[in-house]
C-alpha positions in Angstrom: -9.0 -10.7 -13.2 -8.5 -12.8 -16.3 -6.4 -16.1 -17.4 -4.5 -18.4 -16.0 -2.2 -16.1 -13.9 -1.3 -17.0 -10.8 -2.2 -13.4 -8.0 -0.1 -11.1 -6.5 -2.3 -11.8 -3.6 -4.9 -13.6 -2.6 -6.6 -14.0 0.8 -9.1 -16.8 1.9 -11.0 -17.3 4.8 -9.8 -15.1 6.7 -10.3 -14.7 10.4 -8.8 -12.2 12.7 -8.9 -12.1 16.1 -7.1 -9.8 18.4 -8.0 -9.9 22.5 -12.2 -11.1 22.2 -12.5 -8.3 19.5 -13.9 -10.7 16.1 -12.0 -8.2 13.2 -12.1 -10.5 10.3 -15.3 -13.5 9.6 -14.0 -15.1 6.8 -12.3 -12.3 4.6 -11.7 -13.6 0.6 -9.7 -11.3 -1.3 -7.5 -11.2 -4.5 -5.5 -9.2 -6.3 -4.0 -9.8 -9.9 -0.7 -7.6 -10.8 -1.1 -4.4 -12.3 -4.2 -3.9 -10.5 -4.4 -0.8 -7.7 -6.7 -2.5 -5.0 -8.2 0.5 -2.7 -9.2 -1.0 0.3 -11.5 1.1 2.5 -14.3 0.5 5.2 -15.4 3.0 7.9 -13.1 2.8 12.0 -12.6 0.2 13.2 -13.1 -2.1 10.8 -9.7 -3.9 10.4 -8.2 -2.2 7.1 -5.2 -1.5 8.4 -4.8 -4.6 9.9 -5.6 -6.4 7.5 -2.6 -4.6 5.5 -0.6 -6.2 8.2 -1.2 -9.3 7.7 -1.2 -9.3 3.4 2.3 -8.4 4.9 3.1 -10.5 6.9 3.4 -8.2 10.3 0.3 -9.6 11.5 -0.3 -13.3 11.5 -4.7 -13.9 11.4 -6.3 -16.7 13.7 -7.0 -18.9 11.0 -7.7 -18.9 7.3 -4.4 -18.5 4.3 -2.9 -14.8 3.0 -0.3 -15.9 0.3 1.6 -13.2 -1.9 3.2 -14.7 -5.1 1.7 -18.0 -4.7 3.6 -18.6 -1.7 2.5 -18.1 2.2 4.1 -14.4 3.5 4.6 -16.7 6.9 5.6 -19.7 5.1 7.8 -21.7 8.3 11.0 -21.7 6.1 12.7 -18.2 6.6 14.6 -18.8 3.0 10.8 -18.5 1.2 9.9 -15.8 4.0 12.4 -13.5 3.3 12.4 -13.7 -1.2 8.9 -12.8 -1.0 9.3 -10.1 1.9 11.7 -8.9 -1.3 8.9 -8.4 -3.6 6.3 -5.8 -2.1 7.6 -2.3 -0.4 4.6 -0.9 2.0 4.4 2.6 3.0 3.5 3.6 6.3 0.6 6.4 7.3 3.1 8.0 8.8 6.2 7.7 6.7 8.0 5.8 9.8 11.6 7.1 8.5 14.0 6.1 11.5 14.5 9.9 12.8 18.3 9.0 13.6 19.6 8.1 10.1 19.4 10.6 6.2 17.5 10.2 4.1 20.3 8.6 1.7 20.7 5.9 5.2 17.1 5.6 5.3 16.9 4.8 2.0 19.8 2.7 1.7 18.1 0.9 4.3 16.5 -2.2 2.5 19.3 -2.6 0.3 22.0 -2.9 2.9 19.2 -5.3 4.7 19.1 -7.4 1.6 23.4 -7.6 1.9 23.0 -8.0 -1.9 24.2 -5.1 -3.1 27.6 -3.3 -2.8 28.8 -0.2 -1.2 28.7 1.6 -4.5 26.2 -0.1 -6.5 24.1 0.7 -3.5 25.1 4.8 -4.0 23.9 4.7 -7.0 20.8 3.2 -6.3 19.6 5.8 -3.9 20.2 8.3 -5.7 18.4 7.1 -8.9 15.0 6.1 -6.0 15.4 9.8 -5.0 15.4 10.9 -8.7 12.9 8.5 -8.9 9.9 10.8 -6.4 11.0 14.3 -7.3 14.0 15.0 -4.8 17.4 16.3 -5.5 20.7 15.0 -4.5 21.0 17.7 -2.0 17.9 16.6 0.2 20.0 13.5 0.5 22.5 14.9 3.4 18.3 16.0 5.9 17.6 13.9 8.3 13.9 13.1 8.9 13.0 16.4 11.6 14.6 18.7 8.9 12.0 17.8 6.1 8.3 19.0 4.8 5.6 16.5 5.6 5.3 16.3 1.7 8.5 15.1 1.5 8.6 12.4 3.9 6.3 10.8 1.6 8.7 10.6 -1.0 11.6 9.4 0.9 9.1 6.8 2.4 8.5 6.1 -1.0 11.9 5.7 -2.1 12.5 3.7 0.3 9.5 1.3 -0.3 10.9 1.3 -3.9 14.6 0.9 -3.5 14.3 -3.1 -4.1 12.0 -2.8 -7.4 9.0 -4.8 -5.4 6.1 -5.8 -7.9 4.0 -5.0 -5.1 3.7 -1.6 -3.1 0.9 -1.6 0.3 0.1 2.4 1.2 -1.7 2.9 4.5 -2.8 6.5 4.0 -1.1 7.3 1.7 -2.5 11.3 1.9 -3.1 11.4 5.2 -1.4 14.6 6.8 -0.8 16.4 2.9 -2.8 19.8 1.9 -5.1 19.2 -1.5 -2.5 20.1 -3.3 0.3 18.2 -2.1 -1.7 15.2 -1.9 -2.7 15.2 -5.5 0.8 15.4 -6.3 2.0 12.4 -4.5 -1.3 10.6 -6.0 -0.4 11.8 -9.8 3.8 10.7 -8.5 2.5 6.8 -7.8 0.2 7.3 -10.6 3.2 7.5 -13.4 5.4 5.5 -10.8 3.2 2.5 -11.1 2.1 2.9 -14.7 6.1 3.3 -16.0 7.5 0.4 -13.6 3.7 -2.1 -13.5 3.9 -2.6 -9.6 0.4 -4.2 -8.3 -0.7 -1.6 -5.3 -3.4 -2.1 -2.5 -4.1 1.0 -0.5 -5.9 1.6 2.3 -6.8 5.6 1.7 -10.5 7.6 3.3 -9.5 10.4 0.7 -12.1 10.0 -2.2 -9.6 11.9 -4.4 -6.7 9.6 -3.7 -9.2 6.4 -4.6 -10.4 7.6 -7.5 -6.9 9.3 -9.1 -5.6 5.6 -8.1 -8.2 2.5 -7.8 -9.0 0.2 -10.6 -11.1 -1.7 -8.3 -12.9 -1.0 -4.4 -12.4 -3.6 -1.6 -15.4 -2.6 0.9 -14.8 -4.1 4.3 -17.7 -4.3 6.6 -19.6 -6.8 8.6 -16.4 -8.0 9.0 -15.7 -8.8 5.7 -15.7 -7.5 2.2 -19.2 -6.8 1.3 -18.6 -5.0 -2.7 -15.3 -6.2 -4.9 -15.6 -3.7 -8.1 -14.7 -1.0 -9.8 -14.4 2.2 -8.2 -17.9 3.3 -10.6 -19.3 0.3 -9.6 -19.4 0.4 -5.9 -21.9 3.2 -6.2 -24.9 1.7 -6.9 -23.7 -0.6 -4.0 -26.8 -1.2 -1.6 -25.5 -1.3 2.2 -24.9 1.1 5.7 -21.5 1.9 5.1 -21.1 2.7 1.0 -24.3 4.9 1.5 -22.3 7.2 4.1 -19.0 7.0 2.8 -20.0 8.2 -0.7 -23.1 9.7 0.0 -22.6 13.2 -0.9 -22.5 14.6 -4.1 -18.8 15.6 -4.7 -18.5 12.1 -3.5 -20.6 10.5 -6.7 -18.6 13.1 -9.1 -15.4 12.9 -7.9 -16.0 8.7 -8.6 -17.8 9.7 -11.4 -13.9 11.9 -12.8 -16.6 14.4 -13.0 
């Protein structure tokens, strides 16, 4: 990150205890505007827990988490609301409201903001549907009627409904076959280039990582043990990195071959 631009995300000395388990022990991480950071780590390393702390769903035991220069859990509820309007989150399985149709799922954050009238919300929902390459006729479908790929696209449209500066993705291509996953990665990449938002994601899928990430942060031993470009991470001498990127296919994917 260059210059004096305020970071989008800033974690300092984050310590997380869940019961008797120490999950994070001094996590430091800074993410600048327009970056696409991929967080990788072994099972149980605390990747999703860290995402939850970044968006304020979980408070760390110690340390600070700031978004756009503000504590994500600022004691002032108005500050918290303003921070939350500036990011969107795509949960691993979409987390659509099963009782709401596609239109109302996407409209939900717009209505919650209480800033827009219903006619404008209507127009914005159809703009977001088009943005994720879905058709107006899909608006009346219920989540149970959607394919896995469509669930992801509706969830992405909802995450982008308030035009966030930060998009947080938890395993964005989980459950999709390779072709659908590749299409979804291309869609996110195109939208990020068009809109310029910052992305932080957790994924175990190397094709997703290679297709999107400009930076890779490796979570191991309860802290960030590497923070570098996708090409440079292959040179990190650590057991997890060696196991995660060990195969020739993995190395070829990371090198863009």
